[in-house]
N, C-alpha and C positions, 0 to 999 in steps of 0.2 A: 504493502501500501505507497512506504512513504516512497518506493522508488520510483510507482503512478505519480502520485504527489508531485513530486522532484524533476518524470521527466515534464509536466504540462505546465508547471512555474518554469522551466525552461524556453519552454515553445512559449510559456508568453511575455516573457524578457524578451524570446527574437522579432516575436511577431510587435510588439509596443509601438516599436518609432513610427511604421506604420498606420500604427491605426490613432497616436495621439494627433497624429495630422494631418489625419481625416476626421477625428471630432476637434480638431485648435477651426478645419475649416466650418465643421459646421456650426461649432456653437458660434464662429465669429460672422457667420452670412446675416441670424435673424437681427447681432446686437452693430452690422453695418445699414443693415434694410431698414433697421427702424431712426438711424440716425440720419440716413441721408433723405428719409421719409420727412425729418424735424426742421430739418435744412430747408429741404422744398418746400414746405408748410411755412416759414418763419420769412420765406424767400415771396413768396405770396400773399403775404400775409402783411407784409411791406410795401410791395405794390403796389395795395388795394386800397391802404389807407395813406397811401403817398396820392396818390390818383383819385381819391373822393377829397380829401385835405384841401386840395386845388380847384378839382372843377366840378367841389357841392351845388354848389350854389346853377351852373350850369348846366351839369350833367348827372345821371342818377347810380348809383351804382350800381354798377350787374347784381345779379346777382347769381352765388357761392354756386360754384361747378361742383361735380361729386370724382372726388377722386376715388380712381379704381385701385391703385394699392392700401387705400385706408378701408374700404369697403368689403377687401376680399380678406385684410388683419382681422377686422372687426369679427368676422366672418368664423374665424378659424377662432378669434378665441373663445366666439360661443358655443361650439363643440368640441372644444379642448382639442382642436389636434390639426399639425399644421399639415395639411395635405402636400407638399408641393417635395415632388419628385428629390432633391435636395433634403431627402427630409434622415434625419440620425441614419434608421435604420437602414436606408438606402447606401450613404454614405461606408455604412461601417461593413459590407454585403460582398463576399472575396468576387460574387461576381460581375457585378458590374465594377466594378474595382480593377478586373482584368480586360473588359469591354473596354474603358475609359484610355486606360492605358493602350489598345489596341490602338482607337479610334485615335492619339498620338497619332502615331505615322501616317493619318491620311490627311491630318493638314496640309493648307498649300495645293490638295487636289479639287479637283472638280466635281468629287463625288455630291450626289446627289442627298445620302448619308450625313455626310457637315451642317448642309443646311436645317435638316430634322432638326438636329442634335442642337443646332443654335438656337431653335425654335422652341423646343422642350425648354432647354434651362436659363434662355432668355426671364430675368423677370420685368416684364414690364407690361405694357397692355393687350398684348397677341401669347398671351401665358396658355399653356392649350391644359395646368395644372390645375385648373376649376373643375373638373367634373366630378372629381371624387369628396370635393365637397360640395358640390350642388346637394349630393346623394343627400351629406350628411342632415342638411341644414331642412330641407326634404323633413327627413324622414323624424327630427329634432319639431317641426313646424308642430306634425303630422297625431304625433307622439305613437304611444304601443298600447293594444288592448288588455283591459285587468288580468286578465289571464296570463300573459305573458310572466315566467314565473320571477322572481327578485335574481335568482344565476344570472341571467341571459341578460341581463341589464347593465352597462353604468350611467350610473347614478351622475357620477360627476358635470356626463357629460351629456348627459337626456338622451340619449339613443339606445340601442341595443351593438352588442360586440357583434353578432352577427351582421347587421345592420355596418355595418365599420367593418367588417369583412367586404361586405361588400363594395363601399363604394373602393375598395382598395383592387378589387374583381375587372369595376370600371374603370377603372383607372390604368391599369396594369394593359386591359384590349386595346385601349385607344392607340396607348403606346406604340404598339407592338402591331398594329394598323395605321399608325404612319412610320413605323418602321422600313414594316415590309413595300410600302408603297416606294420604299427608296435606292429599293433593290433597282438597277442597274439591268438591261437587257443588251446580252455582247450577241447576239446569234451571229452569225456572219454575213448576213444579207444586211443588219443594218452597217450604222456606222460609228456605233459607239464600237462592235463589234472587230471593227476594218483596222483601227484609230491602236496603228503598234505602239505610239508613245502614249496614252491613256489607258493598255489597256488592261497589262499589270495593277495597279494599284486603283483601275472599278475593278477588278476581280476579285481583289481582297475589300471591299469594299462593298463587294457583298458579298462575303464572307458573313461579313461581320455582320454584316443589318440580317441575315440569314438567323446566326445562332443566338446575335440577338432579339430579337423577334421571336422568335420560336422556343426562347427560353421565356418571354416574358408571358406569350397566347398558352405553354404548357402551365407554368405556375400560378396560372388565372385559372386553368382549368381545373387541376386540380384542391386550389378554395373556393374553386367553388361548389365543385365537392361536395368537400368536407360542410359545405351548407345544412346538406341533409334535408332537402328539401327542393324535389321534381319540380314541382310550379315552376320557381325561380330558372333553375336548371333550363326547361325547355323553352322561357323570356328571356333568357340571355345569351341561349342557343342562337334561337332566333335572329338578335338582333347582330351575331356575328355570321350570318344566314345572308342578314340586309349589308352586310357591308364585303360579302364578297357581291351580290345583287348588284350593287353600286359599281362596279368596273365591267356591269357590259351594259350598255346606258352607249349608244349613241357610235359615231365612228371614237378613234385613236390614233393616234401616232405611231411610232416605232417601240417608244416607253411608253405605250399606256397610254400617255396623254389624254386626258378627255377636248373630245369639236365636239359643236353643236352641231345641230341638223341641219340640212340645205331648207331656205324657205321655200314650205312648198310641200318637201316631202310627205305633214299628212296631214291632216283635216284635220280645223280649229275643232279641238270637243269645243262641250258640249261645256259650260262654265258651274254646272249643277253638281259635275261629278264631281265625286268629292276623297283631295290626293290624301289620303292614309288608310292605314289597315282598318280588319275591320276590329270596331273594340272588343267585340268580343268571343274574337281568335281570332292572336296574337298573331297566332301559326301559323295562316295562309297568309300566303303570297302579294305585295302590291300590285292591283293591279296596271302598267305603268303603258301598255300601251295603251288605257282609253283613254290617257293624258298629255300622253305627246303631239305637236302646236300647238301651244300657246307658252310661253316663254316663264310667269309664271307659275302656271302649274308643271311644266317636266324642269323652273328652278327647286322648287319644294319636295319635288319627286326623288332628284338627284339625292338633296343635300337630307332628305328624311331618310332614307337607307341611309347618308357615307354619315352620318350622324344624332339625328332627330332618337332612331329610332334606337342605338345605345345609352341618351343619356332619359329618353322618357320613359324606357325599359327598366330601367336600372330604377329610376323612381316607381319606378309602380310594384316593382319584386319589392323594394325597400318595406313599401306599407305590406308588401304581401306576409313579411319578415313580422311586423307588429300584429299580423290577427285583425291588419284595418277591415274597411266593411271595403266590396265589388264595388264601387261607386267613389268614394275618396282612394282608391286605384285607381278608377282611370283617371280622374281629376290633376292625380300625379305624371302620369301618360302624359296629356297633354300639356301642361305645363311644361314639362322636360322637353317633349319636342316643340313649344315657339321658343323656346326657351333657347333654344340648340338655334333654330332660325331666326330669330333676331340679332344671336350672335356671328350668324356665318354674314350675313347680310351689312351686317356692319366690317369685317372682314372686306366684304367684296367693296363694296366705298371708298377701302380707303386709299385706295393705292389713285383715283377718281381725285378726288382733296387737293389734289397741288392745280397749277393748270401746266404744269409738263412733268412727265414723267421724271423720277430721278435715273440718274446713272444705273447701270445693268438692273433696273425692276423689272422683272413680269407679276402679269399677275395670267391667275385661269382665263379661259377659251367658254368658257363654261358658265362665267360668275355673269350676276343679278345683273351688271350695267352690261354686259357685253349683249346676252339673251336681248333683254329692251333696246336695243340697239340697233339689234336682228331684225327685229319684226317692226320698227322704226324705216330701216333704213335695210332693206337685204340685197343693197350692193356692197353693205360691208361680206358680202361672206365669201367674194375677189380675193378679200386682203385672210382672211384666218382659211379659206381650199390650201396655199402656203402648206399651210402644215400640217398636212395631211403624211408626208414623210418625218418630219421636225419640228416642233410647235418653234424649237428657238432662230427656222424662219420664215417667221411671220413676225411685218413689221410693229410692235406695240406702239411706238412714237404716234405712227396713222393712227392705229384704233386709237387710242385716251385721247387722242386732239376729235376723233369724231364722234363717240364716246359724248366729251364734253361738249359737242356745241351742238345736242339731240338731246333729249327730254330722261334717255333713260336714269342717269344718279339720279333725277327728282322722284322719279318711281321706286331706286332701289331704297330711297330717304322711304318714303310710304311706304315697304313693303315691311323696312327694319320696324315700322312705327306700327301694321299691324299686326304684326307677332309682338313687338313688347305689349301693346293692348293686349292683344289676348292672353297673356304671361301672368300680366298684375289682375289680370280676368276672373283665373281658372286661380289664384291664391286667394282670392274670396273665399270664398269654398273649405281652406282655413284656418284655425284658430287664431288669434291676436297675440301673437306671441314675439319676441326676441328674435326667435329663426328665421319666419314669418318678416322684419322688416330686414332684419339682413338679407335676403334676400330680394325684399322691393331696391334695396343698393344697391344691390350691386344690378341691375337689371337700369337703375338710371343711372349709373355710372359706365354703364355702354355708350348709353345713350349723350353720353357728355365725351366716347371718348372720339 
């Protein structure tokens, strides 16, 4: 026994420098984030105070904008859970540490995995780590049935242990999907497969992307099975199916980047056709063919499958774990779906907020502004058609100027307001709690991005 304990102490001493380094990073990051936020808030306060003092007689001080980082920080405090991908448990994980070590070898390459990693780690308005946080806030806002045993409750946070595990599963599935989408097609018939100068970097990046995505998806599947709830497993599994189905809508270039349909390919569908799953049987696939031809319905179909399905079904599954009514579960699904769509509309509109497109900036060719402008001016398809081999062949500056000259950006903002209002309306079915207020603050902060 003493020899075994001695070997354990030697192993700990051997690993202590690496653990101390990661622990220092994890402990310093929140403090640095808090200090930066305080400095920004002081700067904003001084600036608005000076403005209102100088021109208080002529100009009314504008209403305060909702700060995204503050809304997320307050929400994390309410559920007692920092859902960031850079949490202490992740930083101390050997698997993630090894992935980070291999990612360093890709620095300077053009592999899409580096761009994905940057967006995952970027602590700003484009953060992708809030999905689990939304699930926990919905869980706390709805509460749980009295029949839930005390041993399953995390009373300090106001959620169930199973709901916390489901929030982690949601984030892991979302991130694994994003990482898998970073894999490059290196078949000999493609441009990337024929480029000998970058082939080795792309091949190595593909291996890291596949292994990382598979690890996250496999680990999330094991955690999902540990919940021991067949209905929850079916819900989340159907969301993974929807991810796959979203990759087969419309035309694609060599790297599977989506392209819009040619105008007139489909007859414009009736606006009475619902763009959603059957609420009484979410396992039934979405009727995609019935909504193609209308830009708004097509956009909703693509993004429900690609994002709204996972967030909505995770919120629904969370309330199922809590023993809530079927009606409240459906409200949770609707909230997650509308929030995801409002979020995507906000991201789609962002590249078009500037009069000129920043250098080396691209955007999705099936984003809401592009689809709306394609309906307004079908001649734009001549530009989009150049991307059939690779979307890099498209003149993004020309498309950017064309979109700004038409009504597409205004329609996109209206689309965001529509789904924002729908999400806020669904929230009224939940009890008035601090968790519900935190969800409202996140929605309002998203509007001000």
